[in-house]
C-alpha positions in Angstrom: 65.2 27.9 -82.4 62.1 29.6 -83.8 58.7 28.4 -82.6 56.4 27.1 -85.3 52.7 26.5 -85.0 51.4 23.1 -86.1 49.4 24.8 -88.8 49.6 27.6 -91.4 46.7 29.9 -92.2 46.4 31.9 -95.5 43.7 33.5 -97.6 42.6 33.0 -101.2 40.5 35.5 -103.1 37.3 34.2 -104.7 35.8 35.4 -107.9 33.2 37.3 -105.8 36.1 39.3 -104.3 35.6 37.6 -100.9 38.7 36.3 -99.1 38.3 32.8 -97.6 40.9 31.5 -95.2 42.6 28.1 -95.7 45.0 26.1 -93.5 47.7 23.6 -93.9 49.3 21.2 -91.4 52.6 19.5 -91.4 53.2 15.8 -91.9 55.6 13.5 -90.0 58.5 14.7 -92.2 57.8 18.4 -91.7 56.3 19.0 -95.1 53.1 21.0 -95.5 49.9 19.0 -96.4 47.2 20.0 -98.9 45.3 23.2 -98.1 41.8 22.8 -96.6 39.2 25.6 -96.3 38.1 26.8 -92.9 35.1 28.5 -94.5 35.9 31.7 -92.5 36.2 35.2 -93.8 38.5 36.5 -91.1 42.0 35.3 -90.1 41.2 35.3 -86.4 38.2 33.1 -86.9 40.2 30.7 -89.1 42.9 30.4 -86.5 40.4 29.8 -83.8 38.9 26.9 -85.7 42.4 25.4 -86.2 43.2 25.7 -82.4 39.8 24.1 -81.6 40.6 21.2 -83.9 44.0 20.9 -82.3 42.6 20.9 -78.7 39.9 18.3 -79.6 42.5 16.1 -81.2 40.6 15.9 -84.4 42.3 15.0 -87.6 43.0 18.3 -89.4 44.5 17.1 -92.6 45.4 13.9 -94.3 47.6 13.0 -91.4 46.7 12.8 -87.7 49.1 15.5 -86.5 47.6 16.6 -83.2 
């Protein structure tokens, strides 16, 4: 079985041509939750924030996943 991270990270392009990275988590049924901005401009920084939130046990989305 393929390993899946507890979050997905993707970028959106702003009108100013900057790319901001967003993340989504999964709810109890395995469906993705609404996207939330990390405020980061690089993918590695965005993933680091998600991992930090996971380790701290903070709520990352509308559901307490971690």
